[in-house]
mmCIF file of the protein (N, C-alpha, C, O) and its ligand, coordinates in Angstrom:
data_MODEL
# 
_entry.id   MODEL 
# 
loop_
_entity.id 
_entity.type 
_entity.pdbx_number_of_molecules 
1 polymer     1 
2 non-polymer 1 
# 
_entity_poly.entity_id                      1 
_entity_poly.type                           'polypeptide(L)' 
_entity_poly.nstd_linkage                   no 
_entity_poly.nstd_monomer                   no 
_entity_poly.pdbx_seq_one_letter_code       MWNTPMSRNLTTIDPYRASTGYYECHTCSFRLTTDERVHTCPECGDPVRNIAVPRE 
_entity_poly.pdbx_seq_one_letter_code_can   MWNTPMSRNLTTIDPYRASTGYYECHTCSFRLTTDERVHTCPECGDPVRNIAVPRE 
_entity_poly.pdbx_strand_id                 A 
# 
loop_
_entity_poly_seq.entity_id 
_entity_poly_seq.num 
_entity_poly_seq.mon_id 
_entity_poly_seq.hetero 
1 1  MET n 
1 2  TRP n 
1 3  ASN n 
1 4  THR n 
1 5  PRO n 
1 6  MET n 
1 7  SER n 
1 8  ARG n 
1 9  ASN n 
1 10 LEU n 
1 11 THR n 
1 12 THR n 
1 13 ILE n 
1 14 ASP n 
1 15 PRO n 
1 16 TYR n 
1 17 ARG n 
1 18 ALA n 
1 19 SER n 
1 20 THR n 
1 21 GLY n 
1 22 TYR n 
1 23 TYR n 
1 24 GLU n 
1 25 CYS n 
1 26 HIS n 
1 27 THR n 
1 28 CYS n 
1 29 SER n 
1 30 PHE n 
1 31 ARG n 
1 32 LEU n 
1 33 THR n 
1 34 THR n 
1 35 ASP n 
1 36 GLU n 
1 37 ARG n 
1 38 VAL n 
1 39 HIS n 
1 40 THR n 
1 41 CYS n 
1 42 PRO n 
1 43 GLU n 
1 44 CYS n 
1 45 GLY n 
1 46 ASP n 
1 47 PRO n 
1 48 VAL n 
1 49 ARG n 
1 50 ASN n 
1 51 ILE n 
1 52 ALA n 
1 53 VAL n 
1 54 PRO n 
1 55 ARG n 
1 56 GLU n 
# 
loop_
_struct_asym.id 
_struct_asym.entity_id 
A 1 
B 2 
# 
loop_
_chem_comp.id 
_chem_comp.type 
_chem_comp.mon_nstd_flag 
ALA 'L-peptide linking' y 
ARG 'L-peptide linking' y 
ASN 'L-peptide linking' y 
ASP 'L-peptide linking' y 
CYS 'L-peptide linking' y 
GLU 'L-peptide linking' y 
GLY 'peptide linking'   y 
HIS 'L-peptide linking' y 
ILE 'L-peptide linking' y 
LEU 'L-peptide linking' y 
MET 'L-peptide linking' y 
PHE 'L-peptide linking' y 
PRO 'L-peptide linking' y 
SER 'L-peptide linking' y 
THR 'L-peptide linking' y 
TRP 'L-peptide linking' y 
TYR 'L-peptide linking' y 
VAL 'L-peptide linking' y 
ZN  non-polymer         . 
# 
_pdbx_entity_nonpoly.entity_id   2 
_pdbx_entity_nonpoly.name        ? 
_pdbx_entity_nonpoly.comp_id     ZN 
# 
_pdbx_nonpoly_scheme.asym_id         B 
_pdbx_nonpoly_scheme.entity_id       2 
_pdbx_nonpoly_scheme.mon_id          ZN 
_pdbx_nonpoly_scheme.ndb_seq_num     1 
_pdbx_nonpoly_scheme.pdb_seq_num     101 
_pdbx_nonpoly_scheme.auth_seq_num    101 
_pdbx_nonpoly_scheme.pdb_mon_id      ZN 
_pdbx_nonpoly_scheme.auth_mon_id     ZN 
_pdbx_nonpoly_scheme.pdb_strand_id   A 
_pdbx_nonpoly_scheme.pdb_ins_code    . 
# 
loop_
_atom_site.group_PDB 
_atom_site.id 
_atom_site.type_symbol 
_atom_site.label_atom_id 
_atom_site.label_alt_id 
_atom_site.label_comp_id 
_atom_site.label_asym_id 
_atom_site.label_entity_id 
_atom_site.label_seq_id 
_atom_site.pdbx_PDB_ins_code 
_atom_site.Cartn_x 
_atom_site.Cartn_y 
_atom_site.Cartn_z 
_atom_site.occupancy 
_atom_site.B_iso_or_equiv 
_atom_site.pdbx_formal_charge 
_atom_site.auth_seq_id 
_atom_site.auth_comp_id 
_atom_site.auth_asym_id 
_atom_site.auth_atom_id 
_atom_site.pdbx_PDB_model_num 
ATOM   1   N  N  . MET A 1 1  ? 85.456  99.169  133.112 1.00 0.00 ? 1   MET A N  1 
ATOM   2   C  CA . MET A 1 1  ? 85.199  100.387 132.337 1.00 0.00 ? 1   MET A CA 1 
ATOM   3   C  C  . MET A 1 1  ? 85.887  100.316 130.967 1.00 0.00 ? 1   MET A C  1 
ATOM   4   O  O  . MET A 1 1  ? 87.026  99.863  130.855 1.00 0.00 ? 1   MET A O  1 
ATOM   5   N  N  . TRP A 1 2  ? 85.180  100.768 129.939 1.00 0.00 ? 2   TRP A N  1 
ATOM   6   C  CA . TRP A 1 2  ? 85.786  100.815 128.615 1.00 0.00 ? 2   TRP A CA 1 
ATOM   7   C  C  . TRP A 1 2  ? 86.389  102.194 128.379 1.00 0.00 ? 2   TRP A C  1 
ATOM   8   O  O  . TRP A 1 2  ? 85.723  103.220 128.520 1.00 0.00 ? 2   TRP A O  1 
ATOM   9   N  N  . ASN A 1 3  ? 87.626  102.188 128.028 1.00 0.00 ? 3   ASN A N  1 
ATOM   10  C  CA . ASN A 1 3  ? 88.311  103.466 127.839 1.00 0.00 ? 3   ASN A CA 1 
ATOM   11  C  C  . ASN A 1 3  ? 88.967  103.540 126.468 1.00 0.00 ? 3   ASN A C  1 
ATOM   12  O  O  . ASN A 1 3  ? 89.948  104.258 126.277 1.00 0.00 ? 3   ASN A O  1 
ATOM   13  N  N  . THR A 1 4  ? 88.407  102.778 125.494 1.00 0.00 ? 4   THR A N  1 
ATOM   14  C  CA . THR A 1 4  ? 88.985  102.767 124.162 1.00 0.00 ? 4   THR A CA 1 
ATOM   15  C  C  . THR A 1 4  ? 88.032  103.429 123.159 1.00 0.00 ? 4   THR A C  1 
ATOM   16  O  O  . THR A 1 4  ? 86.943  102.910 122.913 1.00 0.00 ? 4   THR A O  1 
ATOM   17  N  N  . PRO A 1 5  ? 88.421  104.550 122.588 1.00 0.00 ? 5   PRO A N  1 
ATOM   18  C  CA . PRO A 1 5  ? 87.550  105.216 121.595 1.00 0.00 ? 5   PRO A CA 1 
ATOM   19  C  C  . PRO A 1 5  ? 87.471  104.410 120.303 1.00 0.00 ? 5   PRO A C  1 
ATOM   20  O  O  . PRO A 1 5  ? 88.492  103.958 119.786 1.00 0.00 ? 5   PRO A O  1 
ATOM   21  N  N  . MET A 1 6  ? 86.260  104.232 119.783 1.00 0.00 ? 6   MET A N  1 
ATOM   22  C  CA . MET A 1 6  ? 86.062  103.435 118.571 1.00 0.00 ? 6   MET A CA 1 
ATOM   23  C  C  . MET A 1 6  ? 86.526  104.158 117.317 1.00 0.00 ? 6   MET A C  1 
ATOM   24  O  O  . MET A 1 6  ? 86.781  103.529 116.290 1.00 0.00 ? 6   MET A O  1 
ATOM   25  N  N  . SER A 1 7  ? 86.633  105.457 117.398 1.00 0.00 ? 7   SER A N  1 
ATOM   26  C  CA . SER A 1 7  ? 86.956  106.250 116.204 1.00 0.00 ? 7   SER A CA 1 
ATOM   27  C  C  . SER A 1 7  ? 88.457  106.325 115.954 1.00 0.00 ? 7   SER A C  1 
ATOM   28  O  O  . SER A 1 7  ? 88.920  107.123 115.139 1.00 0.00 ? 7   SER A O  1 
ATOM   29  N  N  . ARG A 1 8  ? 89.195  105.506 116.646 1.00 0.00 ? 8   ARG A N  1 
ATOM   30  C  CA . ARG A 1 8  ? 90.641  105.619 116.535 1.00 0.00 ? 8   ARG A CA 1 
ATOM   31  C  C  . ARG A 1 8  ? 91.144  105.161 115.178 1.00 0.00 ? 8   ARG A C  1 
ATOM   32  O  O  . ARG A 1 8  ? 92.099  105.740 114.661 1.00 0.00 ? 8   ARG A O  1 
ATOM   33  N  N  . ASN A 1 9  ? 90.541  104.150 114.586 1.00 0.00 ? 9   ASN A N  1 
ATOM   34  C  CA . ASN A 1 9  ? 91.047  103.643 113.310 1.00 0.00 ? 9   ASN A CA 1 
ATOM   35  C  C  . ASN A 1 9  ? 90.655  104.529 112.131 1.00 0.00 ? 9   ASN A C  1 
ATOM   36  O  O  . ASN A 1 9  ? 91.067  104.260 111.003 1.00 0.00 ? 9   ASN A O  1 
ATOM   37  N  N  . LEU A 1 10 ? 89.879  105.567 112.364 1.00 0.00 ? 10  LEU A N  1 
ATOM   38  C  CA . LEU A 1 10 ? 89.506  106.469 111.272 1.00 0.00 ? 10  LEU A CA 1 
ATOM   39  C  C  . LEU A 1 10 ? 90.627  107.435 110.929 1.00 0.00 ? 10  LEU A C  1 
ATOM   40  O  O  . LEU A 1 10 ? 90.582  108.090 109.888 1.00 0.00 ? 10  LEU A O  1 
ATOM   41  N  N  . THR A 1 11 ? 91.604  107.531 111.766 1.00 0.00 ? 11  THR A N  1 
ATOM   42  C  CA . THR A 1 11 ? 92.671  108.498 111.534 1.00 0.00 ? 11  THR A CA 1 
ATOM   43  C  C  . THR A 1 11 ? 93.595  108.053 110.414 1.00 0.00 ? 11  THR A C  1 
ATOM   44  O  O  . THR A 1 11 ? 94.274  108.877 109.802 1.00 0.00 ? 11  THR A O  1 
ATOM   45  N  N  . THR A 1 12 ? 93.626  106.761 110.145 1.00 0.00 ? 12  THR A N  1 
ATOM   46  C  CA . THR A 1 12 ? 94.543  106.280 109.115 1.00 0.00 ? 12  THR A CA 1 
ATOM   47  C  C  . THR A 1 12 ? 93.929  106.384 107.729 1.00 0.00 ? 12  THR A C  1 
ATOM   48  O  O  . THR A 1 12 ? 94.650  106.502 106.738 1.00 0.00 ? 12  THR A O  1 
ATOM   49  N  N  . ILE A 1 13 ? 92.619  106.342 107.651 1.00 0.00 ? 13  ILE A N  1 
ATOM   50  C  CA . ILE A 1 13 ? 91.950  106.414 106.356 1.00 0.00 ? 13  ILE A CA 1 
ATOM   51  C  C  . ILE A 1 13 ? 91.303  107.785 106.188 1.00 0.00 ? 13  ILE A C  1 
ATOM   52  O  O  . ILE A 1 13 ? 90.319  108.113 106.851 1.00 0.00 ? 13  ILE A O  1 
ATOM   53  N  N  . ASP A 1 14 ? 91.879  108.572 105.288 1.00 0.00 ? 14  ASP A N  1 
ATOM   54  C  CA . ASP A 1 14 ? 91.385  109.921 105.098 1.00 0.00 ? 14  ASP A CA 1 
ATOM   55  C  C  . ASP A 1 14 ? 91.537  110.294 103.627 1.00 0.00 ? 14  ASP A C  1 
ATOM   56  O  O  . ASP A 1 14 ? 92.529  110.922 103.257 1.00 0.00 ? 14  ASP A O  1 
ATOM   57  N  N  . PRO A 1 15 ? 90.576  109.922 102.779 1.00 0.00 ? 15  PRO A N  1 
ATOM   58  C  CA . PRO A 1 15 ? 90.713  110.077 101.325 1.00 0.00 ? 15  PRO A CA 1 
ATOM   59  C  C  . PRO A 1 15 ? 90.758  111.526 100.865 1.00 0.00 ? 15  PRO A C  1 
ATOM   60  O  O  . PRO A 1 15 ? 91.281  111.805 99.786  1.00 0.00 ? 15  PRO A O  1 
ATOM   61  N  N  . TYR A 1 16 ? 90.235  112.436 101.634 1.00 0.00 ? 16  TYR A N  1 
ATOM   62  C  CA . TYR A 1 16 ? 90.185  113.828 101.182 1.00 0.00 ? 16  TYR A CA 1 
ATOM   63  C  C  . TYR A 1 16 ? 91.170  114.696 101.941 1.00 0.00 ? 16  TYR A C  1 
ATOM   64  O  O  . TYR A 1 16 ? 90.932  115.875 102.203 1.00 0.00 ? 16  TYR A O  1 
ATOM   65  N  N  . ARG A 1 17 ? 92.254  114.085 102.274 1.00 0.00 ? 17  ARG A N  1 
ATOM   66  C  CA . ARG A 1 17 ? 93.235  114.825 103.058 1.00 0.00 ? 17  ARG A CA 1 
ATOM   67  C  C  . ARG A 1 17 ? 93.914  115.908 102.215 1.00 0.00 ? 17  ARG A C  1 
ATOM   68  O  O  . ARG A 1 17 ? 93.890  117.085 102.574 1.00 0.00 ? 17  ARG A O  1 
ATOM   69  N  N  . ALA A 1 18 ? 94.509  115.510 101.110 1.00 0.00 ? 18  ALA A N  1 
ATOM   70  C  CA . ALA A 1 18 ? 95.147  116.492 100.238 1.00 0.00 ? 18  ALA A CA 1 
ATOM   71  C  C  . ALA A 1 18 ? 94.150  116.903 99.163  1.00 0.00 ? 18  ALA A C  1 
ATOM   72  O  O  . ALA A 1 18 ? 94.157  116.358 98.060  1.00 0.00 ? 18  ALA A O  1 
ATOM   73  N  N  . SER A 1 19 ? 93.317  117.841 99.481  1.00 0.00 ? 19  SER A N  1 
ATOM   74  C  CA . SER A 1 19 ? 92.220  118.189 98.593  1.00 0.00 ? 19  SER A CA 1 
ATOM   75  C  C  . SER A 1 19 ? 92.685  118.937 97.353  1.00 0.00 ? 19  SER A C  1 
ATOM   76  O  O  . SER A 1 19 ? 91.942  119.033 96.376  1.00 0.00 ? 19  SER A O  1 
ATOM   77  N  N  . THR A 1 20 ? 93.881  119.457 97.378  1.00 0.00 ? 20  THR A N  1 
ATOM   78  C  CA . THR A 1 20 ? 94.330  120.256 96.241  1.00 0.00 ? 20  THR A CA 1 
ATOM   79  C  C  . THR A 1 20 ? 95.108  119.436 95.228  1.00 0.00 ? 20  THR A C  1 
ATOM   80  O  O  . THR A 1 20 ? 95.345  119.903 94.114  1.00 0.00 ? 20  THR A O  1 
ATOM   81  N  N  . GLY A 1 21 ? 95.512  118.225 95.590  1.00 0.00 ? 21  GLY A N  1 
ATOM   82  C  CA . GLY A 1 21 ? 96.377  117.456 94.700  1.00 0.00 ? 21  GLY A CA 1 
ATOM   83  C  C  . GLY A 1 21 ? 95.681  116.267 94.091  1.00 0.00 ? 21  GLY A C  1 
ATOM   84  O  O  . GLY A 1 21 ? 96.135  115.134 94.252  1.00 0.00 ? 21  GLY A O  1 
ATOM   85  N  N  . TYR A 1 22 ? 94.578  116.503 93.389  1.00 0.00 ? 22  TYR A N  1 
ATOM   86  C  CA . TYR A 1 22 ? 93.854  115.404 92.788  1.00 0.00 ? 22  TYR A CA 1 
ATOM   87  C  C  . TYR A 1 22 ? 93.651  115.713 91.321  1.00 0.00 ? 22  TYR A C  1 
ATOM   88  O  O  . TYR A 1 22 ? 92.886  116.610 90.966  1.00 0.00 ? 22  TYR A O  1 
ATOM   89  N  N  . TYR A 1 23 ? 94.339  114.969 90.467  1.00 0.00 ? 23  TYR A N  1 
ATOM   90  C  CA . TYR A 1 23 ? 94.344  115.292 89.043  1.00 0.00 ? 23  TYR A CA 1 
ATOM   91  C  C  . TYR A 1 23 ? 93.816  114.138 88.216  1.00 0.00 ? 23  TYR A C  1 
ATOM   92  O  O  . TYR A 1 23 ? 93.916  112.970 88.592  1.00 0.00 ? 23  TYR A O  1 
ATOM   93  N  N  . GLU A 1 24 ? 93.250  114.504 87.078  1.00 0.00 ? 24  GLU A N  1 
ATOM   94  C  CA . GLU A 1 24 ? 92.752  113.485 86.165  1.00 0.00 ? 24  GLU A CA 1 
ATOM   95  C  C  . GLU A 1 24 ? 93.091  113.852 84.738  1.00 0.00 ? 24  GLU A C  1 
ATOM   96  O  O  . GLU A 1 24 ? 93.013  115.018 84.350  1.00 0.00 ? 24  GLU A O  1 
ATOM   97  N  N  . CYS A 1 25 ? 93.472  112.844 83.950  1.00 0.00 ? 25  CYS A N  1 
ATOM   98  C  CA . CYS A 1 25 ? 93.825  113.057 82.555  1.00 0.00 ? 25  CYS A CA 1 
ATOM   99  C  C  . CYS A 1 25 ? 92.623  112.743 81.662  1.00 0.00 ? 25  CYS A C  1 
ATOM   100 O  O  . CYS A 1 25 ? 91.963  111.717 81.824  1.00 0.00 ? 25  CYS A O  1 
ATOM   101 N  N  . HIS A 1 26 ? 92.357  113.633 80.732  1.00 0.00 ? 26  HIS A N  1 
ATOM   102 C  CA . HIS A 1 26 ? 91.239  113.412 79.818  1.00 0.00 ? 26  HIS A CA 1 
ATOM   103 C  C  . HIS A 1 26 ? 91.523  112.292 78.833  1.00 0.00 ? 26  HIS A C  1 
ATOM   104 O  O  . HIS A 1 26 ? 90.634  111.522 78.468  1.00 0.00 ? 26  HIS A O  1 
ATOM   105 N  N  . THR A 1 27 ? 92.754  112.216 78.416  1.00 0.00 ? 27  THR A N  1 
ATOM   106 C  CA . THR A 1 27 ? 93.096  111.311 77.323  1.00 0.00 ? 27  THR A CA 1 
ATOM   107 C  C  . THR A 1 27 ? 93.081  109.837 77.743  1.00 0.00 ? 27  THR A C  1 
ATOM   108 O  O  . THR A 1 27 ? 92.488  108.997 77.067  1.00 0.00 ? 27  THR A O  1 
ATOM   109 N  N  . CYS A 1 28 ? 93.732  109.539 78.850  1.00 0.00 ? 28  CYS A N  1 
ATOM   110 C  CA . CYS A 1 28 ? 93.849  108.130 79.233  1.00 0.00 ? 28  CYS A CA 1 
ATOM   111 C  C  . CYS A 1 28 ? 93.164  107.833 80.574  1.00 0.00 ? 28  CYS A C  1 
ATOM   112 O  O  . CYS A 1 28 ? 93.275  106.730 81.108  1.00 0.00 ? 28  CYS A O  1 
ATOM   113 N  N  . SER A 1 29 ? 92.460  108.826 81.102  1.00 0.00 ? 29  SER A N  1 
ATOM   114 C  CA . SER A 1 29 ? 91.733  108.653 82.358  1.00 0.00 ? 29  SER A CA 1 
ATOM   115 C  C  . SER A 1 29 ? 92.643  108.289 83.525  1.00 0.00 ? 29  SER A C  1 
ATOM   116 O  O  . SER A 1 29 ? 92.213  107.687 84.509  1.00 0.00 ? 29  SER A O  1 
ATOM   117 N  N  . PHE A 1 30 ? 93.878  108.660 83.394  1.00 0.00 ? 30  PHE A N  1 
ATOM   118 C  CA . PHE A 1 30 ? 94.809  108.395 84.474  1.00 0.00 ? 30  PHE A CA 1 
ATOM   119 C  C  . PHE A 1 30 ? 94.566  109.367 85.613  1.00 0.00 ? 30  PHE A C  1 
ATOM   120 O  O  . PHE A 1 30 ? 94.421  110.570 85.394  1.00 0.00 ? 30  PHE A O  1 
ATOM   121 N  N  . ARG A 1 31 ? 94.523  108.847 86.814  1.00 0.00 ? 31  ARG A N  1 
ATOM   122 C  CA . ARG A 1 31 ? 94.328  109.711 87.969  1.00 0.00 ? 31  ARG A CA 1 
ATOM   123 C  C  . ARG A 1 31 ? 95.514  109.613 88.911  1.00 0.00 ? 31  ARG A C  1 
ATOM   124 O  O  . ARG A 1 31 ? 96.098  108.547 89.102  1.00 0.00 ? 31  ARG A O  1 
ATOM   125 N  N  . LEU A 1 32 ? 95.848  110.734 89.483  1.00 0.00 ? 32  LEU A N  1 
ATOM   126 C  CA . LEU A 1 32 ? 96.912  110.704 90.471  1.00 0.00 ? 32  LEU A CA 1 
ATOM   127 C  C  . LEU A 1 32 ? 96.639  111.711 91.566  1.00 0.00 ? 32  LEU A C  1 
ATOM   128 O  O  . LEU A 1 32 ? 96.019  112.753 91.352  1.00 0.00 ? 32  LEU A O  1 
ATOM   129 N  N  . THR A 1 33 ? 97.114  111.370 92.723  1.00 0.00 ? 33  THR A N  1 
ATOM   130 C  CA . THR A 1 33 ? 96.993  112.282 93.853  1.00 0.00 ? 33  THR A CA 1 
ATOM   131 C  C  . THR A 1 33 ? 98.382  112.620 94.349  1.00 0.00 ? 33  THR A C  1 
ATOM   132 O  O  . THR A 1 33 ? 99.177  111.738 94.673  1.00 0.00 ? 33  THR A O  1 
ATOM   133 N  N  . THR A 1 34 ? 98.654  113.883 94.403  1.00 0.00 ? 34  THR A N  1 
ATOM   134 C  CA . THR A 1 34 ? 99.969  114.310 94.851  1.00 0.00 ? 34  THR A CA 1 
ATOM   135 C  C  . THR A 1 34 ? 99.876  115.685 95.482  1.00 0.00 ? 34  THR A C  1 
ATOM   136 O  O  . THR A 1 34 ? 98.978  116.468 95.174  1.00 0.00 ? 34  THR A O  1 
ATOM   137 N  N  . ASP A 1 35 ? 100.790 115.957 96.341  1.00 0.00 ? 35  ASP A N  1 
ATOM   138 C  CA . ASP A 1 35 ? 100.832 117.273 96.965  1.00 0.00 ? 35  ASP A CA 1 
ATOM   139 C  C  . ASP A 1 35 ? 101.514 118.298 96.067  1.00 0.00 ? 35  ASP A C  1 
ATOM   140 O  O  . ASP A 1 35 ? 101.400 119.507 96.273  1.00 0.00 ? 35  ASP A O  1 
ATOM   141 N  N  . GLU A 1 36 ? 102.224 117.787 95.070  1.00 0.00 ? 36  GLU A N  1 
ATOM   142 C  CA . GLU A 1 36 ? 102.913 118.683 94.156  1.00 0.00 ? 36  GLU A CA 1 
ATOM   143 C  C  . GLU A 1 36 ? 101.967 119.125 93.043  1.00 0.00 ? 36  GLU A C  1 
ATOM   144 O  O  . GLU A 1 36 ? 100.934 118.501 92.802  1.00 0.00 ? 36  GLU A O  1 
ATOM   145 N  N  . ARG A 1 37 ? 102.332 120.192 92.386  1.00 0.00 ? 37  ARG A N  1 
ATOM   146 C  CA . ARG A 1 37 ? 101.522 120.663 91.275  1.00 0.00 ? 37  ARG A CA 1 
ATOM   147 C  C  . ARG A 1 37 ? 101.915 119.939 90.002  1.00 0.00 ? 37  ARG A C  1 
ATOM   148 O  O  . ARG A 1 37 ? 103.080 119.934 89.603  1.00 0.00 ? 37  ARG A O  1 
ATOM   149 N  N  . VAL A 1 38 ? 100.923 119.327 89.372  1.00 0.00 ? 38  VAL A N  1 
ATOM   150 C  CA . VAL A 1 38 ? 101.164 118.563 88.160  1.00 0.00 ? 38  VAL A CA 1 
ATOM   151 C  C  . VAL A 1 38 ? 100.369 119.186 87.025  1.00 0.00 ? 38  VAL A C  1 
ATOM   152 O  O  . VAL A 1 38 ? 99.187  119.496 87.174  1.00 0.00 ? 38  VAL A O  1 
ATOM   153 N  N  . HIS A 1 39 ? 101.026 119.362 85.898  1.00 0.00 ? 39  HIS A N  1 
ATOM   154 C  CA . HIS A 1 39 ? 100.338 119.963 84.757  1.00 0.00 ? 39  HIS A CA 1 
ATOM   155 C  C  . HIS A 1 39 ? 100.208 118.994 83.586  1.00 0.00 ? 39  HIS A C  1 
ATOM   156 O  O  . HIS A 1 39 ? 99.349  119.170 82.722  1.00 0.00 ? 39  HIS A O  1 
ATOM   157 N  N  . THR A 1 40 ? 101.042 117.994 83.559  1.00 0.00 ? 40  THR A N  1 
ATOM   158 C  CA . THR A 1 40 ? 100.984 117.032 82.472  1.00 0.00 ? 40  THR A CA 1 
ATOM   159 C  C  . THR A 1 40 ? 100.871 115.618 83.009  1.00 0.00 ? 40  THR A C  1 
ATOM   160 O  O  . THR A 1 40 ? 101.346 115.304 84.100  1.00 0.00 ? 40  THR A O  1 
ATOM   161 N  N  . CYS A 1 41 ? 100.231 114.775 82.216  1.00 0.00 ? 41  CYS A N  1 
ATOM   162 C  CA . CYS A 1 41 ? 100.027 113.389 82.611  1.00 0.00 ? 41  CYS A CA 1 
ATOM   163 C  C  . CYS A 1 41 ? 101.332 112.604 82.509  1.00 0.00 ? 41  CYS A C  1 
ATOM   164 O  O  . CYS A 1 41 ? 102.013 112.684 81.486  1.00 0.00 ? 41  CYS A O  1 
ATOM   165 N  N  . PRO A 1 42 ? 101.685 111.869 83.517  1.00 0.00 ? 42  PRO A N  1 
ATOM   166 C  CA . PRO A 1 42 ? 102.914 111.071 83.477  1.00 0.00 ? 42  PRO A CA 1 
ATOM   167 C  C  . PRO A 1 42 ? 102.801 109.865 82.552  1.00 0.00 ? 42  PRO A C  1 
ATOM   168 O  O  . PRO A 1 42 ? 103.808 109.238 82.222  1.00 0.00 ? 42  PRO A O  1 
ATOM   169 N  N  . GLU A 1 43 ? 101.588 109.539 82.134  1.00 0.00 ? 43  GLU A N  1 
ATOM   170 C  CA . GLU A 1 43 ? 101.377 108.381 81.282  1.00 0.00 ? 43  GLU A CA 1 
ATOM   171 C  C  . GLU A 1 43 ? 101.454 108.750 79.803  1.00 0.00 ? 43  GLU A C  1 
ATOM   172 O  O  . GLU A 1 43 ? 102.150 108.090 79.033  1.00 0.00 ? 43  GLU A O  1 
ATOM   173 N  N  . CYS A 1 44 ? 100.751 109.787 79.412  1.00 0.00 ? 44  CYS A N  1 
ATOM   174 C  CA . CYS A 1 44 ? 100.681 110.121 77.990  1.00 0.00 ? 44  CYS A CA 1 
ATOM   175 C  C  . CYS A 1 44 ? 101.188 111.529 77.689  1.00 0.00 ? 44  CYS A C  1 
ATOM   176 O  O  . CYS A 1 44 ? 101.374 111.871 76.521  1.00 0.00 ? 44  CYS A O  1 
ATOM   177 N  N  . GLY A 1 45 ? 101.411 112.338 78.693  1.00 0.00 ? 45  GLY A N  1 
ATOM   178 C  CA . GLY A 1 45 ? 101.995 113.646 78.466  1.00 0.00 ? 45  GLY A CA 1 
ATOM   179 C  C  . GLY A 1 45 ? 100.989 114.739 78.161  1.00 0.00 ? 45  GLY A C  1 
ATOM   180 O  O  . GLY A 1 45 ? 101.367 115.899 77.997  1.00 0.00 ? 45  GLY A O  1 
ATOM   181 N  N  . ASP A 1 46 ? 99.729  114.391 78.084  1.00 0.00 ? 46  ASP A N  1 
ATOM   182 C  CA . ASP A 1 46 ? 98.698  115.397 77.857  1.00 0.00 ? 46  ASP A CA 1 
ATOM   183 C  C  . ASP A 1 46 ? 98.430  116.190 79.136  1.00 0.00 ? 46  ASP A C  1 
ATOM   184 O  O  . ASP A 1 46 ? 98.741  115.734 80.236  1.00 0.00 ? 46  ASP A O  1 
ATOM   185 N  N  . PRO A 1 47 ? 97.858  117.363 78.980  1.00 0.00 ? 47  PRO A N  1 
ATOM   186 C  CA . PRO A 1 47 ? 97.556  118.163 80.169  1.00 0.00 ? 47  PRO A CA 1 
ATOM   187 C  C  . PRO A 1 47 ? 96.514  117.496 81.056  1.00 0.00 ? 47  PRO A C  1 
ATOM   188 O  O  . PRO A 1 47 ? 95.537  116.925 80.573  1.00 0.00 ? 47  PRO A O  1 
ATOM   189 N  N  . VAL A 1 48 ? 96.737  117.580 82.334  1.00 0.00 ? 48  VAL A N  1 
ATOM   190 C  CA . VAL A 1 48 ? 95.768  117.060 83.293  1.00 0.00 ? 48  VAL A CA 1 
ATOM   191 C  C  . VAL A 1 48 ? 95.042  118.233 83.929  1.00 0.00 ? 48  VAL A C  1 
ATOM   192 O  O  . VAL A 1 48 ? 95.515  119.370 83.916  1.00 0.00 ? 48  VAL A O  1 
ATOM   193 N  N  . ARG A 1 49 ? 93.900  117.928 84.474  1.00 0.00 ? 49  ARG A N  1 
ATOM   194 C  CA . ARG A 1 49 ? 93.170  118.981 85.158  1.00 0.00 ? 49  ARG A CA 1 
ATOM   195 C  C  . ARG A 1 49 ? 92.980  118.612 86.626  1.00 0.00 ? 49  ARG A C  1 
ATOM   196 O  O  . ARG A 1 49 ? 92.869  117.440 86.986  1.00 0.00 ? 49  ARG A O  1 
ATOM   197 N  N  . ASN A 1 50 ? 92.947  119.623 87.439  1.00 0.00 ? 50  ASN A N  1 
ATOM   198 C  CA . ASN A 1 50 ? 92.742  119.411 88.858  1.00 0.00 ? 50  ASN A CA 1 
ATOM   199 C  C  . ASN A 1 50 ? 91.251  119.243 89.106  1.00 0.00 ? 50  ASN A C  1 
ATOM   200 O  O  . ASN A 1 50 ? 90.477  120.182 88.917  1.00 0.00 ? 50  ASN A O  1 
ATOM   201 N  N  . ILE A 1 51 ? 90.852  118.065 89.523  1.00 0.00 ? 51  ILE A N  1 
ATOM   202 C  CA . ILE A 1 51 ? 89.421  117.810 89.723  1.00 0.00 ? 51  ILE A CA 1 
ATOM   203 C  C  . ILE A 1 51 ? 89.029  117.991 91.170  1.00 0.00 ? 51  ILE A C  1 
ATOM   204 O  O  . ILE A 1 51 ? 87.874  117.768 91.533  1.00 0.00 ? 51  ILE A O  1 
ATOM   205 N  N  . ALA A 1 52 ? 89.957  118.387 91.988  1.00 0.00 ? 52  ALA A N  1 
ATOM   206 C  CA . ALA A 1 52 ? 89.622  118.726 93.369  1.00 0.00 ? 52  ALA A CA 1 
ATOM   207 C  C  . ALA A 1 52 ? 89.093  120.151 93.394  1.00 0.00 ? 52  ALA A C  1 
ATOM   208 O  O  . ALA A 1 52 ? 89.707  121.066 92.844  1.00 0.00 ? 52  ALA A O  1 
ATOM   209 N  N  . VAL A 1 53 ? 87.970  120.324 94.026  1.00 0.00 ? 53  VAL A N  1 
ATOM   210 C  CA . VAL A 1 53 ? 87.355  121.652 94.065  1.00 0.00 ? 53  VAL A CA 1 
ATOM   211 C  C  . VAL A 1 53 ? 87.632  122.299 95.418  1.00 0.00 ? 53  VAL A C  1 
ATOM   212 O  O  . VAL A 1 53 ? 87.062  121.908 96.436  1.00 0.00 ? 53  VAL A O  1 
ATOM   213 N  N  . PRO A 1 54 ? 88.499  123.273 95.410  1.00 0.00 ? 54  PRO A N  1 
ATOM   214 C  CA . PRO A 1 54 ? 88.784  123.961 96.668  1.00 0.00 ? 54  PRO A CA 1 
ATOM   215 C  C  . PRO A 1 54 ? 87.643  124.867 97.092  1.00 0.00 ? 54  PRO A C  1 
ATOM   216 O  O  . PRO A 1 54 ? 87.057  125.565 96.264  1.00 0.00 ? 54  PRO A O  1 
ATOM   217 N  N  . ARG A 1 55 ? 87.335  124.858 98.348  1.00 0.00 ? 55  ARG A N  1 
ATOM   218 C  CA . ARG A 1 55 ? 86.278  125.714 98.855  1.00 0.00 ? 55  ARG A CA 1 
ATOM   219 C  C  . ARG A 1 55 ? 86.823  127.107 99.165  1.00 0.00 ? 55  ARG A C  1 
ATOM   220 O  O  . ARG A 1 55 ? 87.902  127.268 99.735  1.00 0.00 ? 55  ARG A O  1 
ATOM   221 N  N  . GLU A 1 56 ? 86.058  128.075 98.779  1.00 0.00 ? 56  GLU A N  1 
ATOM   222 C  CA . GLU A 1 56 ? 86.481  129.446 99.048  1.00 0.00 ? 56  GLU A CA 1 
ATOM   223 C  C  . GLU A 1 56 ? 85.399  130.185 99.820  1.00 0.00 ? 56  GLU A C  1 
ATOM   224 O  O  . GLU A 1 56 ? 85.565  131.360 100.144 1.00 0.00 ? 56  GLU A O  1 
HETATM 225 ZN ZN . ZN  B 2 .  ? 97.105  110.709 80.238  1.00 0.00 2 101 ZN  A ZN 1 
# 
């Protein structure tokens, strides 16, 4: 009998886990994902925008 679920390795790869912490910089196209709130780009210092769209 097979008792091993095939979907087990999907738990480690989850790109949309932190949906609120996805930012992109207009100036240098720098992208970062973080759980913290970021307002400025760590690369060039310009404002970044949150490109994650929260569902309401
Ligand atoms: Zn930047």
